[in-house]
PLY file of the C-alpha trace (Angstrom):
ply
format ascii 1.0
element vertex 130
property float x
property float y
property float z
element edge 129
property int vertex1
property int vertex2
end_header
0.17 -0.08 -0.27
1.00 3.64 -0.73
0.82 6.68 1.15
-1.23 9.36 -1.00
-1.63 12.04 1.69
-0.44 13.06 4.51
-0.37 15.83 7.74
3.08 14.21 8.97
5.38 16.10 5.16
4.88 16.16 1.37
7.63 13.87 1.46
5.92 11.25 2.69
3.56 10.75 -0.03
6.57 8.23 -1.55
6.17 6.36 1.19
4.97 2.28 0.68
3.68 0.42 3.97
3.66 -3.41 4.04
0.65 -4.42 5.89
2.46 -7.09 7.25
3.51 -4.81 9.63
0.37 -3.24 10.40
-1.84 -6.19 10.87
-4.76 -3.69 11.65
-4.64 -1.97 8.78
-4.68 -5.21 6.42
-8.14 -6.18 8.90
-9.92 -3.00 7.75
-9.31 -3.39 4.39
-10.28 -7.01 4.13
-13.37 -7.23 6.27
-14.20 -3.69 4.53
-15.16 -2.03 7.91
-13.66 0.26 9.71
-11.02 -0.83 12.49
-10.33 1.69 16.14
-7.92 0.90 18.71
-5.74 2.82 21.40
-2.30 3.45 19.89
-0.88 2.83 23.78
-1.78 -1.33 24.85
-3.62 -1.88 21.55
-6.96 -2.52 21.01
-9.39 -3.92 22.99
-9.97 -7.10 21.00
-5.97 -7.78 22.12
-5.54 -8.49 18.41
-3.60 -5.68 17.34
-0.35 -3.53 17.62
1.41 -2.28 21.06
2.33 1.35 21.09
1.52 2.03 17.92
0.43 5.47 16.27
1.74 8.51 15.97
3.62 10.41 19.20
1.09 12.45 21.32
-1.81 9.66 20.29
-4.45 8.02 22.31
-6.40 6.30 19.23
-6.21 5.57 15.60
-9.91 5.35 13.49
-9.21 3.65 9.63
-12.23 3.83 7.63
-11.82 2.31 4.00
-12.28 4.35 1.07
-15.25 2.08 -0.58
-16.84 2.83 -3.77
-19.74 0.68 -5.90
-17.64 -1.83 -4.36
-14.24 -1.39 -4.85
-12.07 -0.78 -2.41
-9.91 1.62 -3.29
-7.79 2.56 0.00
-8.00 3.56 3.32
-8.19 6.87 5.21
-7.02 6.88 8.91
-7.21 9.61 11.62
-5.37 9.54 14.66
-7.05 11.51 18.29
-4.71 13.41 20.51
-3.95 12.46 23.95
-6.29 12.07 26.75
-9.22 11.07 24.77
-10.91 8.63 22.30
-12.66 9.08 18.91
-16.72 9.78 19.74
-19.59 8.68 17.80
-19.61 12.07 16.45
-16.07 11.91 14.59
-16.66 8.45 13.78
-19.40 9.01 11.61
-17.79 12.07 10.33
-15.01 10.22 9.06
-17.19 7.13 7.90
-18.94 10.01 5.44
-15.76 11.62 4.60
-13.85 8.12 3.41
-16.99 7.96 0.98
-16.71 11.47 -0.29
-12.70 10.97 -0.80
-13.60 7.20 -2.24
-15.79 8.82 -4.78
-13.46 11.80 -5.69
-10.85 9.25 -6.33
-13.02 7.21 -8.34
-14.42 10.04 -10.56
-10.94 11.25 -11.21
-9.94 8.26 -12.08
-12.47 7.85 -14.40
-11.97 11.37 -15.84
-8.09 10.72 -16.37
-9.22 7.49 -18.42
-11.47 9.31 -20.00
-8.85 11.95 -21.20
-6.33 8.93 -22.21
-8.60 7.70 -24.38
-9.85 11.15 -25.85
-5.93 11.48 -26.61
-6.19 7.64 -28.28
-9.19 8.41 -30.61
-7.34 11.80 -31.77
-4.14 10.24 -32.61
-5.76 7.65 -34.48
-8.02 9.79 -36.44
-4.47 12.15 -37.49
-2.46 9.15 -37.89
-5.43 8.04 -40.43
-6.40 11.27 -41.77
-3.57 13.73 -41.60
-1.05 11.42 -42.91
0 1
1 2
2 3
3 4
4 5
5 6
6 7
7 8
8 9
9 10
10 11
11 12
12 13
13 14
14 15
15 16
16 17
17 18
18 19
19 20
20 21
21 22
22 23
23 24
24 25
25 26
26 27
27 28
28 29
29 30
30 31
31 32
32 33
33 34
34 35
35 36
36 37
37 38
38 39
39 40
40 41
41 42
42 43
43 44
44 45
45 46
46 47
47 48
48 49
49 50
50 51
51 52
52 53
53 54
54 55
55 56
56 57
57 58
58 59
59 60
60 61
61 62
62 63
63 64
64 65
65 66
66 67
67 68
68 69
69 70
70 71
71 72
72 73
73 74
74 75
75 76
76 77
77 78
78 79
79 80
80 81
81 82
82 83
83 84
84 85
85 86
86 87
87 88
88 89
89 90
90 91
91 92
92 93
93 94
94 95
95 96
96 97
97 98
98 99
99 100
100 101
101 102
102 103
103 104
104 105
105 106
106 107
107 108
108 109
109 110
110 111
111 112
112 113
113 114
114 115
115 116
116 117
117 118
118 119
119 120
120 121
121 122
122 123
123 124
124 125
125 126
126 127
127 128
128 129
């Protein structure tokens, strides 16, 4: 999995993540369901990592990005030390992830359409302009 955006810095955009090292992310993507855990001490189910998350993090929430049944990636957020995610924050991330997934899909469709247009223009020029 490749990081495409992060608040930690633009240089991390080329960072690749090995999902074997991050079983909680792998589980969220495989099940296509949100996954949350406490950054210090692991998740409530005991299956996740210990001491996982950015410095000063209390909990982490991962929401898969799904559009028309296609898994496009994941969106995650970390809460500040001292508090967990509330229900409203979890619902907000779910809604934001849905909008983001739709935007990603639309962007990919537009790019494919532009490539097809360019191919057709090229074929026309090759056939009739030569």
